C-alpha positions as CSV (number, residue, x, y, z in Angstrom):
1,M,-19.8,14.3,58.6
2,K,-20.5,10.7,59.5
3,L,-17.8,8.1,58.9
4,N,-20.0,6.1,56.5
5,Q,-20.6,9.2,54.4
6,V,-16.8,9.8,54.2
7,G,-16.4,6.2,53.1
8,Q,-19.1,6.5,50.4
9,G,-17.5,9.7,49.2
10,M,-14.1,8.1,48.9
11,K,-15.6,5.1,47.1
12,L,-17.3,7.5,44.6
13,I,-14.1,9.4,43.9
14,R,-12.2,6.2,43.5
15,N,-14.8,4.8,41.0
16,E,-14.7,8.1,39.0
17,C,-10.9,7.9,38.8
18,V,-11.1,4.3,37.7
19,A,-13.7,5.2,35.0
20,A,-11.5,8.2,33.9
21,I,-8.4,6.0,33.5
22,F,-10.5,3.3,31.7
23,L,-11.8,5.9,29.3
24,L,-8.3,7.4,28.7
25,S,-7.1,3.9,28.0
26,I,-9.8,3.3,25.4
27,L,-9.0,6.6,23.7
28,E,-5.3,5.9,23.6
29,L,-6.0,2.4,22.2
30,T,-8.3,3.8,19.6
31,Q,-5.9,6.5,18.5
32,S,-2.9,4.2,18.4
33,S,-4.8,1.5,16.4
34,E,-5.9,3.9,13.7
35,P,-3.5,4.6,10.8
36,K,-2.5,8.2,10.4
37,I,-3.9,9.6,7.1
38,A,-2.6,12.4,4.9
39,L,-5.2,14.0,2.6
40,V,-4.4,15.6,-0.7
41,N,-7.2,17.8,-2.0
42,L,-7.6,17.5,-5.8
43,G,-10.7,19.8,-6.0
44,K,-14.2,18.6,-7.0
45,N,-14.6,17.1,-3.5
46,L,-11.8,14.6,-4.3
47,N,-9.0,13.7,-1.9
48,L,-6.0,11.3,-2.2
49,E,-5.5,9.4,1.0
50,L,-2.1,8.3,2.1
51,V,-1.3,6.2,5.1
52,L,1.8,6.8,7.3
53,I,4.0,3.7,7.2
54,P,6.5,3.4,10.1
55,S,10.2,2.8,9.5
56,G,11.5,-0.6,10.2
57,K,13.4,-3.7,9.2
58,F,12.1,-6.7,7.2
59,T,13.2,-9.7,5.2
60,M,12.6,-8.9,1.5
61,G,12.1,-11.8,-1.0
62,S,10.8,-15.3,-0.4
63,P,12.0,-18.6,1.1
64,E,12.8,-21.3,-1.4
65,D,9.8,-23.4,-0.4
66,E,7.2,-20.7,-1.0
67,K,4.7,-21.8,-3.6
68,G,5.0,-19.9,-6.9
69,R,8.4,-18.5,-6.0
70,S,10.8,-17.4,-8.7
71,N,14.6,-17.4,-8.5
72,N,14.7,-13.6,-8.6
73,E,13.3,-13.3,-5.0
74,T,16.6,-13.9,-3.0
75,L,16.0,-13.3,0.7
76,H,17.9,-10.3,2.1
77,E,17.5,-8.0,5.1
78,V,16.3,-4.5,4.4
79,T,16.1,-1.5,6.7
80,L,13.9,1.4,5.9
81,S,15.3,4.1,8.2
82,K,12.5,6.7,7.7
83,S,8.7,6.5,7.8
84,F,6.9,7.3,4.6
85,Y,3.4,7.8,3.3
86,L,1.8,5.4,0.8
87,G,-1.6,5.6,-0.9
88,K,-4.4,3.9,1.0
89,Y,-5.8,3.0,-2.4
90,E,-4.6,2.7,-6.0
91,V,-5.1,6.1,-7.8
92,T,-8.6,6.1,-9.2
93,Q,-9.9,7.2,-12.6
94,E,-11.8,10.1,-11.1
95,Q,-8.6,11.3,-9.3
96,W,-6.5,11.0,-12.4
97,E,-9.1,12.9,-14.5
98,A,-9.4,15.7,-11.9
99,L,-5.7,16.5,-12.2
100,M,-4.9,15.4,-15.8
101,G,-8.2,16.2,-17.6
102,N,-8.4,12.8,-19.3
103,N,-9.0,9.1,-18.6
104,P,-6.9,6.6,-20.5
105,S,-8.4,3.5,-18.8
106,S,-9.8,0.7,-20.9
107,N,-12.4,-0.3,-18.2
108,K,-14.2,2.8,-17.2
109,G,-15.4,3.6,-13.7
110,A,-14.9,6.5,-11.4
111,K,-13.8,4.3,-8.5
112,L,-11.8,1.9,-10.5
113,P,-8.0,2.2,-10.5
114,V,-6.7,4.3,-13.4
115,T,-5.0,1.9,-15.9
116,D,-3.3,2.0,-19.3
117,V,-0.8,4.5,-17.8
118,T,2.9,4.1,-18.5
119,W,5.6,4.8,-15.9
120,N,6.3,8.0,-17.7
121,D,2.6,9.0,-17.5
122,C,2.8,8.5,-13.8
123,Q,5.7,10.8,-13.6
124,E,3.7,13.5,-15.4
125,F,0.8,13.1,-12.9
126,I,3.3,13.4,-10.0
127,K,5.0,16.4,-11.6
128,K,1.7,18.2,-11.9
129,L,0.6,17.1,-8.4
130,N,3.8,18.4,-6.9
131,A,3.4,21.7,-8.7
132,N,0.0,22.2,-7.2
133,T,0.9,21.1,-3.6
134,K,3.7,21.4,-1.2
135,G,5.4,18.6,-3.2
136,G,7.3,15.4,-2.3
137,Y,5.0,13.0,-4.0
138,R,6.5,10.1,-5.9
139,L,6.2,6.4,-6.7
140,P,7.3,4.0,-3.9
141,T,10.6,2.2,-4.2
142,E,10.3,-1.5,-4.6
143,A,11.5,-2.1,-1.0
144,E,8.9,0.3,0.3
145,W,6.2,-1.4,-1.7
146,E,7.0,-4.9,-0.4
147,Y,7.5,-3.7,3.2
148,A,4.0,-2.0,3.0
149,A,2.4,-5.0,1.3
150,R,3.7,-7.4,4.0
151,A,2.7,-5.1,6.9
152,G,4.8,-7.1,9.3
153,T,4.0,-10.6,7.8
154,K,6.4,-13.2,6.4
155,T,3.8,-15.3,4.6
156,A,3.2,-15.3,0.8
157,F,0.3,-12.9,1.3
158,S,-0.4,-10.4,4.0
159,F,-3.4,-12.6,5.1
160,G,-1.6,-15.9,5.0
161,E,0.1,-18.5,2.8
162,I,-2.8,-18.9,0.4
163,I,-5.1,-16.6,-1.5
164,A,-8.8,-17.0,-2.3
165,P,-11.3,-14.9,-4.3
166,K,-12.7,-13.4,-1.0
167,Y,-9.3,-11.8,-0.4
168,A,-8.4,-10.2,-3.7
169,N,-9.3,-9.7,-7.4
170,Y,-7.0,-12.1,-9.4
171,S,-7.6,-14.6,-12.2
172,D,-9.4,-17.2,-10.1
173,S,-11.9,-14.5,-9.0
174,K,-13.4,-14.6,-12.5
175,I,-14.2,-10.9,-12.4
176,G,-12.3,-10.2,-15.6
177,K,-11.6,-6.5,-14.9
178,P,-10.4,-4.3,-12.1
179,S,-12.7,-3.8,-9.0
180,A,-13.5,-0.5,-7.4
181,V,-10.6,0.3,-5.0
182,G,-11.2,-0.8,-1.4
183,S,-13.5,-3.7,-2.4
184,Y,-11.5,-6.1,-0.2
185,K,-10.2,-6.0,3.4
186,P,-7.1,-3.9,4.0
187,N,-3.8,-5.2,5.4
188,A,-2.5,-4.4,8.9
189,F,-1.2,-1.1,7.7
190,G,-4.6,-0.1,6.5
191,L,-3.7,-0.4,2.8
192,Y,-6.2,-1.8,0.2
193,D,-5.6,-4.0,-2.9
194,M,-1.9,-4.6,-2.4
195,H,-2.6,-8.1,-3.7
196,G,-4.4,-8.3,-7.1
197,N,-6.7,-5.8,-8.9
198,V,-3.9,-4.1,-10.9
199,F,-0.1,-4.2,-10.9
200,E,1.5,-1.0,-9.5
201,W,4.4,0.9,-10.9
202,C,7.4,1.4,-8.6
203,Q,10.2,4.0,-8.9
204,D,13.1,1.6,-9.3
205,W,14.8,0.2,-12.3
206,R,14.7,-3.6,-12.1
207,A,17.9,-5.2,-10.7
208,V,19.2,-8.5,-9.2
209,Y,18.7,-8.5,-5.4
210,P,21.7,-8.2,-3.2
211,V,22.7,-11.1,-0.8
212,V,23.7,-8.8,2.0
213,A,21.7,-6.5,4.2
214,V,20.9,-3.1,2.8
215,T,19.5,0.2,4.0
216,D,17.0,2.3,2.0
217,P,17.6,0.7,-1.4
218,V,16.5,2.6,-4.4
219,G,17.7,0.4,-7.3
220,P,20.3,1.2,-10.0
221,N,20.7,4.6,-11.6
222,N,19.7,3.3,-15.1
223,G,18.2,0.3,-16.8
224,M,15.6,-0.9,-19.3
225,I,12.9,-2.4,-17.1
226,R,10.9,-0.7,-14.4
227,V,9.5,-2.6,-11.4
228,V,5.8,-3.4,-11.2
229,R,4.3,-5.1,-8.2
230,G,1.1,-6.7,-6.8
231,G,-0.5,-8.8,-9.4
232,S,-3.8,-8.1,-11.2
233,F,-7.3,-9.3,-12.0
234,S,-6.0,-11.2,-15.1
235,F,-2.9,-12.9,-13.5
236,D,-2.5,-16.0,-11.4
237,A,-2.3,-16.2,-7.6
238,R,1.5,-16.5,-7.6
239,D,1.8,-13.0,-9.2
240,S,-0.1,-11.5,-6.3
241,R,2.3,-12.7,-3.7
242,S,4.1,-10.0,-1.6
243,A,7.5,-11.0,-3.0
244,D,6.5,-11.5,-6.6
245,R,8.5,-9.3,-9.1
246,D,8.2,-11.4,-12.3
247,L,6.4,-8.9,-14.6
248,R,8.8,-7.0,-16.7
249,A,7.7,-3.6,-18.1
250,T,9.5,-0.9,-20.0
251,P,8.7,2.7,-18.9
252,D,6.5,3.3,-21.9
253,E,4.5,0.0,-21.5
254,Q,0.8,0.2,-20.6
255,G,-2.2,-2.0,-20.2
256,D,-5.5,-2.5,-18.5
257,H,-3.6,-4.5,-15.8
258,I,-1.2,-1.8,-14.7
259,G,-1.9,1.2,-12.4
260,F,-0.1,2.9,-9.5
261,R,-0.4,4.3,-6.0
262,L,1.4,7.3,-4.6
263,A,4.1,7.6,-2.0
264,K,5.6,10.5,-0.2
């Protein structure tokens, strides 16, 4: 074999190796940038999609100079020691009806979030879902909800300090009713409609925030008011902030502005 042929062969092998490494890098980047999804089959070609949220630490609440801030948003450090799943979207009317056989929502639409459900109604949905699956489904804790909504951000909203109708369905959007889930861009965790559309029930009883660092908070053992988060189509911008927790709702309260998403 001639020397120049050997050189050409070595060059070809080297180029193929570089190409293979480059392709592997692309695959790894693609895989790592995509959220891991868990699917829950409800029958009738319907699935609930949940996104894996990594464990981590964050500052819960809001700084004193945040526009629209309330005094109940005391800043404190929170550690979530375990990863968890959270619904990619709010539970829709067709998903609710597939499991429960009814649709309580005032504004009808298969892809709209189910509304007019109480906290207690959500527990019945979860109880039935767990009975028909491997179980473990629940509402998110308030800390899990805010951690997931922020998706690593410290600003008032996951997309920055201000909100606009192009980002979410809230009062200034002038839509006047819930939008189909997934109508707006997701946050960095791949979650949709964490700001606006409809408020979302959390598992916790409402309580005053601690001033010290906490790990895996779940709220008090009893109370009168349950936590709802996220804002809605009929509420102002301030109510859609990641830290907002002003709306007070008893477990049997319902309305066209309240829905939920699942956690596990």
